[in-house]
C-alpha positions, 0 to 999 in steps of 0.5 A, a space after each residue: 107483547 098482547 097474549 091471548 092464553 087459552 086454557 083447555 079443560 084438563 087437570 094440569 089447568 092448574 100449572 098454567 097458572 104458574 105460566 100466566 105469572 111468567 108472562 105478566 112478570 115479563 111485561 106481558 099483557 095477557 088475556 086469558 081465555 079458559 074453556 067452560 071445562 077448564 073454569 071446572 078446574 080452576 075458576 075465573 077469579 084466579 085468572 083474573 087476579 094473576 092476569 088483571 084483566 077480565 075473563 070470559 068465554 062467551 062471544 055473548 060478553 062485551 058484544 059491542 067489543 066484538 071480541 071473537 074477532 078482535 082478540 084474535 087480531 090484535 094478539 101478538 101471541 097465542 098460546 094454548 095450555 093444556 091443549 086437551 085432545 078435544 081442543 086440538 080436534 076443535 082447531 084442526 077442524 076449525 070448530 068455532 063454538 066458543 070464544 077461544 075457538 072463534 079467537 083461533 080462527 081469527 089469529 093474525 099472530 103465531 100459535 102455539 099448543 102445549 098439549 096434555 093428555 093421557 097416553 093413549 089419547 095422546 098416541 091415538 091416530 086421531 089426535 096425531 092426524 090433528 096434530 100433523 094438520 095443525 103443524 102443516 098450517 104453521 102452528 106449533 104443536 109442542 110434544 108433551 113431557 113424559 112422566 106421572 099422569 093422573 093416577 098410576 100411569 106414566 108415558 107422554 101426555 103430561 104438560 111441559 113445565 111452565 118455563 119450557 111453554 114460556 120459553 117456547 113461546 117467546 122464542 116463537 114470537 121472535 124474542 120481541 120485547 113486551 114493549 115493542 120494536 120502538 126500544 129497538 128489540 124487533 125480530 131476530 135476524 132470521 125471522 121468517 126463515 125455516 131452518 133445519 138442524 139435525 142432532 144426536 148420534 144415529 145408531 145402526 142395528 146389529 140384531 134387535 138388541 144390539 147397535 153401532 153407535 157413538 158417544 154424541 149426546 145432542 147437547 149441540 144440536 140442541 143449543 144450535 135449535 134453541 139459538 135458531 128459535 131465539 133468532 126468530 127461525 122456524 126450526 126443524 129439528 131431526 132427532 137422532 139418540 140424544 142423552 136430553 130432550 129436544 128444546 120446546 118449540 121445535 117441529 120434532 122429527 125422531 130418527 134412529 138410523 143414518 139411512 132414516 136421518 137422510 130420508 128426513 133430511 132431504 124432505 125437510 130441506 126441499 123448503 129450508 133457508 138454512 140446513 145445519 147437520 150437527 148429528 154424529 151420523 155413523 160412517 158405516 152400517 151392518 151389512 146383515 141385520 138379524 132378526 134374533 139376538 145373536 147367541 154366544 154359543 160354546 166352541 164357536 168362532 165370534 161372528 164376523 160383523 161387516 160393514 158398508 158404507 152409508 150415504 154421504 148425507 151433506 153431500 147429498 143436500 149439497 148436490 140436491 141444492 145445487 141441482 134445484 138451484 135453492 137459495 139455501 145455506 148449508 152448514 156441516 159439522 165434522 168430528 175430527 182427530 189428527 193422525 198420521 196423515 194430518 192434524 185436525 184442521 187439515 182433515 176438516 179442509 179436505 172434507 170441506 172441499 169434497 162435501 162443497 158446503 157453505 160452512 164447516 163447524 170443526 170439532 176436535 174430539 177425543 176420550 172427555 172432549 166434546 161428546 157429552 160435555 157442556 162446553 166446546 170449541 171449534 173452527 168454523 171454515 168457509 167453503 168461499 175462502 173467507 177467514 177461519 172462525 174460532 167459537 168457544 165457551 159454553 155449547 150455547 155460546 158456540 151455537 149463538 156464533 154459528 147461528 149469528 154466522 148463518 144469519 150473516 152469511 144468508 143475508 150476504 148470499 141472498 140479500 132482501 130484494 
């Protein structure tokens, strides 16, 4: 694969040398285009030695090759790291003052930005607007990591680790082999598809301190997102509370409560090919939320918490899909326990009939089971009468099985013309 690696002028540029090494050791052909500022941190000799290719940042070098046009046309993937606030602004506004920004305007393949800057710069309204603009155009902008920054400060703004950027970049490119489709690699089964995935557990506020929550870690949802990325999909990731960081390469939307998740899911689903609702959504929320911390007062009875039902997001997604006659696959998750009224599969089968989704992935949950664990075992029930399918192993194994099944179902239900 032919990769253009653009390097911005930030102190994190030194970490990009390790990213370059990952690309070249994987067999990819890399052309490095540093900005003038980037060369103050890491020089031309380093980039040329690690890439094995000449390095320039001027549109006037090798003019006969028309590099400012050719590089963007020929690149299978463009990665910008570190993506400074200045580079994000130039890319969002279409500036073309050097070889890198010209190349971005000529890009024919996927583009990934890995931001790195101080927290206030990342959170500034101008930077956030530029990021939103780029994402709206189909560009992938990773969220920066949280950690120690230049000086004594810490917070969001740290460059993601090179291996994280590498994995996101390869997933974005559709997991194509560096030797090309002739060797049978080709794009993944969900290439060109948009997949929305929810993950984690919602939290329902009781007061400014307390909430009603659940034990979901978000691990299975994160594994699903990674599997969908590896299958070539664009992934929208609706993250409630998670014990782990969302995978790099997703379009991330943070939510807190079931009502916030409902709003985000209905919006994201409008143009999604597949919707996978893996989040653990609270069935109930407190009817009254106190503006101040509820105090324990001697001599008074403990307060009574009255609950109200949360909306059924999965059912609403199915109803919205059907009303709009969308060609869309909807997959639900059900965390079930057996009781006096039936076993896990009986409860899950009844839920599938109520929800009317296409597939329902059923977990048998309990203390020490599923939530927070690294392994999982599920049964995939079909809303169209197919035999139940089992999948077990690591959560990555289960995710791969679910995503593979989604690709098969999508192809069968909506064959390409």
